[in-house]
N, C-alpha and C positions, 0 to 999 in steps of 0.2 A: 135667809136673813132679810128682814124688812128695814128699810131706811125711810123713816118719816121725820120730816123736819118742820118745826113750827115757824110761821112767818115772823120776822123781826118786829119788835115794837118800835115806837117813835124814837126813843132814846137809842136803841140799837141801830136804827137807820142813820141817825146823826153820827154815831161812832164810826160807821162804815164810811161815811163821806170824809171824815177827818183822817181815817186810816189810809186813804188813798193818796194823800198828799206826799210828795217826794220825801221830805225829811222824816215824816212819821213812818212811811214805808221802809225807809232805810233803817230806822231804829227797830221796827217790828221784825225785819228780816234777820236781825241779830239776836232778838230776845224772845220772840213769840213762842217758838217751839219749847223753850224752857218753861214759860208761863203755862202753856197748854198742858205740858206733862205734870206740872205741880197741881193744877186745878183738877186734872183727871185723876191723879192719885188721891187727892182729898175727897173727891166725889165718887170714888169707886168706879171710875171709868164712865160715868154717866154724862159728863160734860167737860168742856175745855174752856180756857179763858176766851178763846175766839167765839165759841158758841154762846157763852154766858154774856159777854160784853157786847158783841156785835150781832148775835143771833144767826151766825153763819153755820151751815152744815159741815161739821168736821168729822172725818174718819181717821183711823190710824192705818197707814199703808206700810206693810212690811215687805220689803223687796230683798233680793239677794245681791250683795255688793258686786258690781261689775268687775272690780279688780280684786277685792278681798275674798269674795265668796261668802262673806259673813252676813247674817241678817241685819237689815237696817230698817228702823221704824221711824216714820215721819207723820206728824199730824198734817192733814191737808183738807182744804175746802173741796167739797165734792158736789157735782151735779148728778141728778138722777134722771135717767131716760128709760122708763119702764123698769126692766130688770137690770139694765146697764148702769154702771157708774162712770161718770165723766170727770177726768182730771185735767187741769190746765197747768202746764209747766211754765208759769210766768216768772217764778223766782222773784216776786215783788218788782218786776220790770228790770231786773238785773242784767248784767252784761252776758251772762252764761245761763244755760239751762240748769235746772236744779239737779243735784246728784241722783235723786230718785228716778229721774227720767232716763239717765244713762243706764241705771240698774234695770229698769223695765225693758229697755231695748236689748240689753244683754241676756236677760232672763225674764220673759214675759209673764211668768207665774208669780203671783203675789197673794198675800193674805190681807184681807181687810177686816178691821175690827171696828165695831160701833156699839156703844152702850153695853159692853161686856160680852157681846156675841161676835163670832168671827166666821169667815168663810173664805175659801180659796177662789181666786179669780184669775183669768187669763187676759192679758192686755194686748192691745194692738193700737196703732196710731189711727186717728180718724181719717176718713177719706175726705177729699176736697168738699164734696157736698155736705158731709157731716160737719166739717169745720165751720162752715157758714152758719149752720143751724145751732151748733154748740156755742159759738161766740155769742149769739143772741141769748142763749140760755145763761151763759156766764154773766152777761150784762144785767140780767134780771136778778141773779143771785147776789152780785156784788158790783157796785158802781166803780170800784177801784180797778177792775179788770181793763176798762178802757184806758185808764192812765198807765197801767202796766204795759199794754200793747204799744202805746205811744212811746214810752221810755225804751222799750225793747224792739223798736222798729227795725233795727239793724239785723235781727234774727227772726226766723219763723218760730213762733212759740208752739211747741208740740202740744197736741191734745190727745189724751189717751182714753180709749174706750175699754172698760173692764167688764167682762162677762163671766158669770159663774162657771166654775170649772168642776169637772167630775173628779179631779185629783184629790 
C-alpha cells in the first residue's frame, strides 16, 4: 500500500494555523471524527474533511479495543518515514492519551486503510532518538502539533511507529 500525500495549498495552510488554536482544537476534538467519516462516506473513502479542508494526510486506523476486544476505527493524521507510518498520540493536546494509543499498547497489530486500500501493520513506540526526529516531522506536517505538545506538557505524548506485518 502506497501512501502519497499532496502538499497543502495556501488556504489549507491557513486552516491548519486556525485549527491549532485552543478553542478550535477543543471543538475539533469533539466533532472532527464525525465530519471525517461523513466526507469519507460521500467520497467513497478517497478523502476526509481533514484532508479536504486542511490538506493533512489522514489514514483510518483500526485497532482492537484494549478492554472490549472489539474493532475500533479512528481517522488519524499520519507521517510517513519510508515504509513506516508514524502516529502522534496528541489527542488535540488533551489531558489523556487517546483511546487508540491504549489499544495499540494492548494489541500492537492494527489495520490501516487509505483511499480504499488496507494493510496490516505492527506498531511499537518510538525510541528516544526516533522521537526527536519524528517530532520534527510532525511540525512539518502540522503546525498545531507544537501547540498540542505545549498543552499536554504534563504527559509524554506517545509516538507510534507502524511497520507492515506479514499477518
